[in-house]
C-alpha positions in Angstrom: 0.0 0.0 0.0 2.8 2.4 0.9 4.6 1.8 -2.4 1.3 2.4 -4.2 0.8 5.7 -2.5 4.4 6.8 -3.3 3.7 5.9 -7.0 0.5 7.8 -7.0 2.3 10.9 -5.5 5.0 10.7 -8.1 2.6 10.5 -10.9 0.5 13.4 -9.6 3.6 15.6 -9.2 4.7 14.9 -12.8 1.1 15.6 -14.0 0.9 18.9 -12.2 4.3 19.9 -13.8 3.3 18.9 -17.2 -0.2 20.7 -16.9 1.5 23.8 -15.8 3.8 23.8 -18.7 1.0 22.8 -21.3 -1.0 25.6 -19.9 1.6 28.2 -20.8 2.7 26.3 -23.9 6.3 26.8 -23.2 9.1 24.6 -22.3 10.0 26.0 -18.8 8.3 27.8 -16.0 10.4 30.1 -13.7 9.4 32.0 -10.7 10.9 35.6 -10.5 10.9 37.9 -7.5 12.5 40.9 -9.2 14.7 43.7 -7.9 11.9 46.1 -8.7 9.5 46.7 -11.4 11.5 48.7 -13.7 11.7 47.3 -17.2 15.4 46.0 -16.9 14.6 44.2 -13.8 11.3 42.7 -14.9 10.2 43.1 -18.4 13.5 42.3 -20.0 13.8 39.2 -17.9 10.4 38.1 -19.0 11.1 38.8 -22.6 14.5 37.2 -22.4 12.8 34.1 -21.0 10.6 33.9 -24.2 13.9 33.5 -26.2 14.6 30.4 -24.1 10.9 29.2 -24.5 10.4 29.9 -20.7 7.5 31.5 -19.0 8.6 33.9 -16.2 5.9 34.2 -13.5 6.2 37.3 -11.2 3.9 38.9 -8.5 1.3 41.5 -9.7 2.8 44.8 -10.6 1.0 46.6 -7.8 2.9 44.6 -5.3 6.3 45.6 -6.6 6.3 49.3 -5.7 8.0 52.2 -7.6 10.5 54.9 -6.9 8.7 56.6 -4.2 6.9 53.5 -2.6 8.7 50.4 -1.5 7.3 47.0 -2.8 4.9 45.2 -0.5 7.2 42.6 0.9 4.7 40.9 3.2 2.1 40.6 0.3 4.7 39.3 -2.0 5.6 36.5 0.5 1.9 35.7 0.8 1.6 35.6 -3.0 4.5 33.1 -3.1 3.0 30.8 -0.7 -0.1 30.8 -2.9 1.7 29.5 -5.9 2.0 25.9 -6.9 5.8 25.9 -6.3 6.4 22.5 -7.5 5.3 23.6 -11.0 8.3 25.7 -11.4 11.6 24.5 -12.9 13.6 27.2 -11.0 13.1 30.3 -8.9 15.0 33.5 -9.1 14.7 35.4 -5.9 16.1 39.0 -5.3 16.3 39.2 -1.5 16.3 43.1 -1.7 12.7 43.0 -2.8 11.6 40.7 0.0 13.8 42.3 2.6 13.3 46.0 2.0 10.8 46.4 -1.0 13.3 46.8 -3.8 16.6 48.6 -4.8 15.7 52.2 -3.8 14.2 51.2 -0.6 17.3 49.0 0.2 19.3 52.3 0.3 17.1 53.9 3.0 16.8 53.1 6.6 13.0 52.3 6.6 13.0 49.0 8.5 15.3 47.3 11.1 17.4 44.4 10.4 15.5 42.0 12.4 12.4 42.7 10.2 14.4 42.4 7.0 15.9 39.0 8.1 12.6 37.8 9.1 11.0 38.4 5.7 13.6 36.5 3.8 12.9 33.3 5.8 10.3 32.8 3.1 13.2 31.0 1.3 12.8 28.1 4.0 9.0 27.8 3.0 9.9 27.7 -0.7 12.5 24.9 -0.1 10.1 23.0 2.2 7.2 23.2 -0.4 9.3 22.4 -3.4 12.5 20.5 -2.3 13.6 19.8 -5.8 13.4 23.3 -7.3 16.6 25.3 -8.1 16.8 28.6 -6.3 19.1 31.3 -7.6 19.4 34.3 -5.4 20.6 37.9 -5.6 21.5 40.1 -2.6 22.8 43.6 -3.4 25.9 45.1 -1.7 24.8 48.7 -1.0 26.1 51.4 -3.3 28.0 54.6 -2.2 25.5 57.2 -2.9 21.8 57.3 -1.8 19.2 57.7 -4.7 18.6 61.1 -6.0 15.0 61.9 -5.0 14.8 65.6 -5.4 14.9 66.1 -1.6 18.5 65.2 -0.8 20.4 67.3 -3.4 21.8 69.7 -0.7 23.9 66.8 0.8 23.6 63.8 -1.5 27.0 64.3 -3.3 28.7 65.2 0.0 27.3 61.9 1.5 28.7 60.0 -1.6 32.0 61.7 -1.2 32.2 60.8 2.5 31.4 57.1 1.7 34.2 57.1 -0.8 37.0 58.7 1.3 36.2 58.0 4.9 38.1 54.7 5.0 41.3 56.6 4.1 43.5 57.2 7.0 45.8 59.9 5.5 45.8 63.1 7.5 44.7 65.4 4.6 41.9 63.1 3.9 40.8 62.9 7.7 40.3 66.7 7.6 38.1 66.5 4.7 36.1 63.7 6.1 35.5 65.7 9.3 34.4 68.7 7.2 31.9 66.5 5.4 30.6 65.1 8.7 29.8 68.5 9.7 28.1 69.4 6.6 25.9 66.3 6.3 22.8 66.2 8.6 23.7 64.0 11.6 20.5 61.9 11.2 21.0 61.4 7.5 24.6 60.1 8.1 23.4 57.8 10.9 20.7 56.3 8.8 23.1 55.8 6.0 25.4 53.9 8.4 22.5 51.9 9.8 21.2 51.0 6.3 24.7 49.8 5.3 25.1 47.7 8.4 21.5 46.1 8.0 22.2 45.4 4.4 25.5 43.7 5.2 23.7 41.5 7.6 21.3 40.4 4.9 24.3 39.8 2.6 25.8 37.4 5.3 22.5 35.7 5.8 22.3 35.0 2.1 25.6 33.3 2.3 24.3 31.2 5.2 21.3 30.2 2.9 23.8 28.9 0.3 25.7 27.0 3.1 22.3 25.5 4.3 21.2 24.5 0.8 18.3 27.0 0.7 19.9 28.9 -2.2 21.7 26.8 -5.0 23.5 29.8 -6.5 24.0 33.4 -5.2 25.1 36.6 -6.7 26.1 39.3 -4.3 26.1 42.2 -6.8 27.8 45.4 -6.0 25.6 48.3 -6.9 27.2 51.6 -8.3 30.4 52.1 -6.7 34.2 52.9 -7.4 37.6 51.6 -6.8 37.6 52.9 -3.2 35.0 53.5 -0.6 33.2 52.0 2.5 31.7 49.3 0.2 35.1 47.7 -0.2 35.3 46.6 3.5 31.8 44.9 3.2 32.8 43.3 -0.2 36.1 41.9 1.2 34.5 40.6 4.4 32.0 38.9 2.3 34.5 37.3 0.0 36.5 36.1 3.0 33.4 34.6 4.4 32.6 32.8 1.2 36.1 31.5 1.0 36.2 30.4 4.6 33.1 28.3 3.9 34.5 27.0 0.6 31.5 28.3 -1.3 33.4 29.9 -4.3 31.6 27.7 -6.9 28.2 28.7 -5.5 28.5 32.4 -4.6 29.7 35.1 -7.1 30.7 38.6 -5.9 30.6 41.1 -9.0 29.6 44.5 -10.1 26.0 45.3 -11.1 22.4 45.2 -9.9 19.6 45.7 -12.4 20.8 43.0 -14.9 21.5 40.1 -12.4 18.1 38.5 -12.9 18.9 38.1 -16.6 22.2 36.5 -15.8 20.6 34.1 -13.3 17.9 33.3 -16.0 20.6 32.2 -18.4 22.3 30.2 -15.7 19.0 28.5 -14.8 18.1 27.5 -18.4 21.6 26.3 -19.1 21.5 24.1 -16.1 18.0 22.8 -16.8 18.9 21.9 -20.3 22.6 20.7 -19.6 24.0 23.4 -21.8 27.3 25.3 -21.0 28.5 27.3 -24.0 32.1 28.4 -24.5 32.7 32.0 -24.9 35.8 33.9 -26.2 36.0 37.7 -25.4 37.4 40.4 -27.7 38.0 44.0 -26.8 38.2 47.0 -28.8 41.1 48.4 -26.7 43.8 46.7 -24.7 44.0 49.7 -22.5 40.3 50.0 -21.7 40.1 46.2 -21.2 42.3 46.7 -18.2 40.6 49.9 -17.1 38.0 50.3 -14.4 34.8 51.5 -16.0 32.5 54.3 -14.3 30.5 53.2 -11.3 32.5 49.9 -10.9 35.2 48.7 -8.7 37.3 46.4 -11.0 38.8 46.4 -14.6 36.4 45.7 -17.5 37.9 42.3 -18.3 37.2 41.1 -14.8 33.6 42.2 -15.1 33.2 40.3 -18.4 34.8 37.1 -16.7 32.5 37.3 -13.7 29.4 37.7 -15.9 30.4 34.8 -18.2 30.7 32.4 -15.2 27.5 33.8 -13.5 25.5 33.0 -16.9 26.5 29.4 -16.5 29.0 29.6 -19.4 32.7 29.0 -19.8 35.4 31.6 -20.9 37.9 30.2 -23.3 41.0 31.8 -24.8 41.1 30.3 -28.1 38.5 31.3 -30.8 38.5 27.7 -32.3 37.3 26.4 -28.9 34.4 29.1 -28.6 30.6 28.6 -29.4 30.1 32.3 -29.0 32.5 35.3 -29.7 31.8 38.2 -27.3 32.8 41.6 -28.7 33.1 44.3 -26.2 33.4 47.9 -27.6 34.6 50.6 -25.2 36.6 52.8 -27.6 34.2 55.8 -27.8 37.3 58.3 -27.6 39.0 56.5 -30.5 36.9 57.3 -33.7 38.8 55.0 -36.1 38.1 52.0 -33.9 34.4 51.8 -34.5 34.7 51.1 -38.2 37.5 48.6 -37.6 35.7 46.6 -34.8 32.5 46.5 -36.8 34.3 45.2 -39.9 35.8 42.5 -37.7 32.4 41.6 -36.3 30.9 41.5 -40.0 33.8 39.1 -41.1 33.1 36.7 -38.1 29.3 36.6 -39.0 30.0 36.0 -42.6 32.1 33.1 -41.5 29.0 31.6 -39.6 30.2 32.6 -36.1 27.8 33.4 -33.3 28.5 36.8 -32.1 27.4 38.9 -29.0 28.0 42.6 -28.8 28.4 45.0 -25.8 28.7 48.7 -26.4 30.1 50.0 -23.1 30.3 53.8 -22.2 33.8 54.2 -20.7 33.2 57.8 -19.4 29.7 57.6 -17.9 28.4 60.7 -19.8 26.1 59.2 -22.3 25.0 55.8 -20.8 23.6 54.7 -24.2 24.8 53.4 -27.4 27.8 55.1 -29.2 26.7 56.9 -32.3 29.8 56.0 -34.5 29.8 52.3 -33.5 26.0 52.0 -33.9 26.2 53.6 -37.3 29.0 51.3 -38.3 26.9 48.2 -37.3 23.8 49.5 -39.1 25.8 50.1 -42.3 26.7 46.5 -42.4 23.3 45.3 -41.5 24.7 43.5 -38.5 22.1 43.7 -35.7 19.7 41.1 -37.2 22.6 38.6 -37.4 23.8 39.2 -33.8 22.9 36.6 -31.1 22.9 39.3 -28.4 23.4 43.1 -27.9 23.1 45.8 -25.3 24.4 49.2 -24.6 22.8 51.0 -21.5 24.0 52.7 -18.3 27.0 50.9 -16.7 29.4 48.4 -18.1 27.9 45.8 -15.7 24.4 46.6 -17.0 25.4 46.3 -20.6 27.4 43.2 -20.3 24.9 41.6 -18.0 22.2 42.1 -20.7 24.0 41.4 -23.9 25.7 38.3 -22.6 22.6 36.3 -21.2 20.6 37.4 -24.4 23.2 35.8 -26.6 23.7 32.8 -24.3 19.9 32.0 -24.1 19.5 32.4 -27.9 22.4 30.0 -28.4 20.8 27.5 -26.2 17.4 27.9 -28.1 19.3 27.3 -31.4 20.8 24.1 -30.0 17.6 22.8 -28.3 14.5 24.1 -29.8 14.5 25.3 -33.3 13.7 22.0 -34.9 10.1 22.3 -33.6 8.4 24.8 -35.9 5.8 26.1 -33.4 8.5 26.7 -30.8 11.0 28.2 -33.5 8.3 30.8 -34.4 7.9 31.8 -30.8 11.7 32.0 -30.3 12.3 34.0 -33.5 9.6 36.5 -32.6 11.2 36.9 -29.1 14.7 37.2 -30.5 13.7 39.9 -33.0 11.6 41.7 -30.4 14.6 41.8 -28.0 17.1 42.9 -30.5 15.0 45.7 -31.9 14.0 46.8 -28.5 17.6 46.9 -27.4 18.7 49.3 -30.2 15.6 51.4 -29.9 16.0 51.8 -26.1 19.7 51.7 -25.7 20.8 53.9 -28.6 17.8 55.8 -30.0 16.3 56.6 -26.6 19.2 56.8 -24.2 21.6 58.5 -26.6 19.4 60.6 -28.9 16.1 61.1 -27.4 16.7 61.2 -23.6 18.8 64.4 -23.7 16.1 66.2 -25.7 13.4 65.0 -23.3 15.5 66.5 -20.4 15.2 70.0 -21.9 11.6 69.7 -23.2 9.8 71.1 -20.2 12.5 73.6 -19.1 13.0 76.0 -22.0 16.3 74.5 -23.0 17.6 74.1 -19.6 18.8 70.5 -19.0 17.4 68.7 -16.1 18.8 65.5 -14.6 17.4 62.2 -15.9 16.6 61.3 -12.3 14.3 64.4 -11.9 10.8 63.2 -10.8 8.0 64.8 -12.9 4.3 65.3 -12.1 1.8 62.8 -13.8 0.9 65.6 -16.2 4.4 66.6 -17.2 5.3 62.9 -17.6 2.5 62.4 -20.1 3.7 65.3 -22.1 7.3 64.1 -22.2 6.0 60.6 -23.1 4.1 61.9 -26.1 7.2 64.0 -27.1 9.5 61.0 -26.9 7.0 58.6 -28.7 6.9 61.0 -31.8 10.7 61.2 -31.9 11.0 57.3 -31.5 8.4 56.6 -34.3 10.6 58.5 -36.8 13.8 56.8 -35.5 12.3 53.3 -35.5 11.2 53.7 -39.1 14.7 54.8 -40.0 16.3 51.8 -38.1 14.0 49.2 -39.6 15.1 50.2 -43.1 18.5 48.9 -42.1 17.3 45.9 -40.1 16.6 43.1 -42.3 16.4 39.3 -41.4 16.4 38.2 -45.1 20.0 38.8 -46.0 21.6 37.3 -42.9 22.8 33.9 -42.6 21.6 33.5 -39.0 18.0 34.4 -40.1 17.9 33.3 -43.6 14.9 31.0 -43.1 12.8 33.6 -41.0 10.3 36.1 -42.1 9.0 38.9 -39.9 6.1 41.2 -40.1 7.4 44.6 -39.6 6.9 45.9 -36.0 3.7 47.9 -35.3 2.0 49.6 -32.4 5.1 51.3 -30.8 4.4 52.4 -27.2 6.4 54.4 -24.9 6.2 55.2 -21.2 8.2 56.6 -18.3 7.1 54.1 -15.4 8.8 56.0 -12.7 7.9 59.4 -13.9 11.4 60.3 -14.8 13.5 59.9 -18.0 16.2 57.6 -16.5 14.4 54.5 -17.6 11.8 53.9 -20.2 9.3 51.1 -21.2 9.4 50.6 -25.0 7.1 48.1 -26.6 5.6 47.1 -30.0 4.2 44.0 -31.7 6.2 41.8 -33.9 5.6 38.4 -35.4 8.1 36.1 -37.1 8.0 32.6 -38.6 10.4 30.0 -39.5 10.2 29.0 -43.2 12.0 25.7 -42.8 
């Protein structure tokens, strides 16, 4: 009788999983608790999942908060427990959403450490209800500066400066630190220190969860930082704890924040499908390869190596051994390099290689695609032939988007394209993502955002983090949409899938119904969408 009951339970569990996947029609089902509701953290992960034929399931949008309101952590935990957790192939859990209500809330001292640690105990419930599920976690190492909220401009930069130089023991620096401590409101500095201490305790608890088997793989991601500052003490202590526990293979410590869910998605799908692509990196400049990029704390090549490993891939040094070639462009101050690098990429694509491109801002003043390099890629009709692409904000953000994009597409090529119905879904998702990246990363962030920042202020440029009223946001959204419609028409004239080896057997209906919104009432991030449909002709 006992054996019979066990058999029935196994059959029921398998049937439940099969039903859930049939219901979505996709090959995988993954639970996502995102860093917050911004498009890079939520929508891009969902869309990237479709490239790997995976359904990403997240809490209702109203629970995830916004810039001014933290996510509803307790409600999210209730929502998690209402899910059929055994129906998921994996879970990606960002502890900062559960502990504090998201990334912005994590930079403020709104709750005590005890409450934050109590909230993330939900991981024990997940593991208990679904013992076999792979859990991938993210816990952010707090950045130097608080968020710009329009209320803290009088001291925000001073606080960031204090956080950067206060560990320095030199006499001249000590005097500057004392002066900053006099200028910064005492309560503000005290709350900043308490938030750092609280977040560090959460980072340590996340390591404990890996040790205890509650998290299978963890990324401790360093939010915007620099090569020196108070964050380095936290980071080094966390690395030492990881090494003392011999958890180097299960815990990564690396730059970034917003892109980490996409890296973990690539890792989850690679592990589910027993796939580990080999990647060879190429750089536009040897000097910049070995330079620290803005808002980061290590050289560019180290960021690339960390991200390749986090995405469940293997870095190789020989091109002949590589499944994917990863081209990292960072030479915006060297005009002749753009054409040379684009020509090299074109030659690799012509030879049938799979190529990912990351266009990195080495100065931090544009934080979108480079005009010379983008134009060089467009002239050669390269975008439709790429496996992955990105160019937004920091080096970590860009690399951590382009890389999993290309890795997941390569996985899909290897595993799914023989099934025509699945192939149609994947080609649609791949072309949506590629077009979206170029329209968002280059046309919006480089060309349109600067104009949007002067639209309401008679030519005076406002910071991209400036919060606008609902009425002003609507005006700016309409203005940006009109500009992007023209830019998109121009871009689509150069974006062709018919003359590329990669998509020679694919036809797409030209994208329609372009929409544009500023979900956090500021121009720093945008939600760009459109409809597209592609079909495999094989």
